[in-house]
Residue, then its C-alpha position, 0 to 999 in steps of 0.5 A: x316943581x309943581x306949580x299947581x294952585x290948590x286950597x293948601x298952596x302957601x297955607x302959613x299962619x299970620x298972612x293976616x295979623x291978629x288985629x285985623x283978623x280980630x276986626x274982621x271977625x267982629x265986623x261979621x259978628x256984628x253984621x250977622x246980629x244986626x242983619x238977622x244972618x246976613x250981609x250984603x255978601x250973602x247969608x252967614x250960614x253959607x258964607x266963606x269969609x270966616x273960613x278964609x280969615x282962619x286960612x289967612x291968620x291961623x294958617x288952618x284949612x277949614x273944610x269940614x262943614x261941622x267944624x265950620x258950623x262949630x266955629x261960626x256958632x262960636x262967633x255968632x253966639 
């Protein structure tokens, strides 16, 4: 048995439910608009919150830079 942790360890959907996922995405969107692309955690362009939320809610690991940019553009625009 391999006990090594990695980005795909326990990759499964709905660790975070839909309601919390949508609230957190909305919070990111609102802070992005209010603060010109940043919040107290850093710049939205390089932030990992949205990919992390996708991992916890959708069970989807986002590692491709273009895929992450496309999702962030969809959320922020």
